[in-house]
C-alpha angles and dihedrals in degrees: 000000000000115000130199130173120213110222100175133060095231103042111076092103092052090047090055090050089052092050089052090051090052094044109026092185092052111142110156126044127180115218115208112204144153109235090202091063110086092205090057091056090055092045092049092054090050091048091051091054093049091046092055090052092049096044092243124144113225121210109197113216107191121197116193099171145355093281091062096065099079094055089039089058091057092048092048094052091056091062127079093235143358135236110193116201110209121245135143091251093053093042091053098047105026092105086075088067091064107215091040092073089095094054118113116018125190121240095253092055092047091050090051090050091054093045090058092056112090092219091063103022093102095055122108119250092255091053091050091051091052092049092046089056091057096052136084129195122233137181115219126191123234116270096034118140104222100176128019121208111247094017129100119269127203103177136074111208128203112187119227098169135005134026137268131198122229121207133179122198089355092303124116111252108171147327121243125202142169114345092014120117139201141178094058096114097054091040093053099037096038086222128130113283115275094213144020116247123194131174113247092187133015106293133207111197145165112236137194115202124212091259092050090046089062088068092044091054089061091057106087099196095050092045091053089058092048093046091051090050091049091052092050092049093049091048091051091049091051091051091053091053093053 
């Protein structure tokens, strides 16, 4: 089950596109919403239009009060992924859905998450705020291939929890865990991925989609950090081949 919270009134379509990038074979998505919230009704219509264009089947999961969350949890887990439309009711009771407890995160918390990651720890607060605004948080089940060597990649991943295995040419190369990142080389070079990355355990990660990365590329300070990281990764890979 891949989970993604929608924290803006006009982004459900983009969130579905991101879920499709993460899971190319995605076919069925549960949509958690509060029918009593007018904004959710608008978001749901936008999501339905985007789903038709992407060939995704939406399964609305309405919650009208606290007693609806236990049956909603069962319905959500039958889907391949989740799109959570933000509302006070959902925010208050989402912990009852288990894996949704990590859904929407306020800007201060996201900035603190990024500050704890060595890749971004040297950035100024304003730079961290900018980067936080370009990221989404996803939950990924174990055994998911996130990047395939030789194929295109459209997502930069920063791991918050869990571990992934990296292989090159079918051979194990390394394991990455919390605060590690991957996908930066293929995102920046627009070349086929240089390795295959698969989740060994359930993973919670921050992600930057290709569309979001377009904004990041215009931010000089953040790009300097990413370019330095890319150079270090390429150097390490060359050393392993020697």
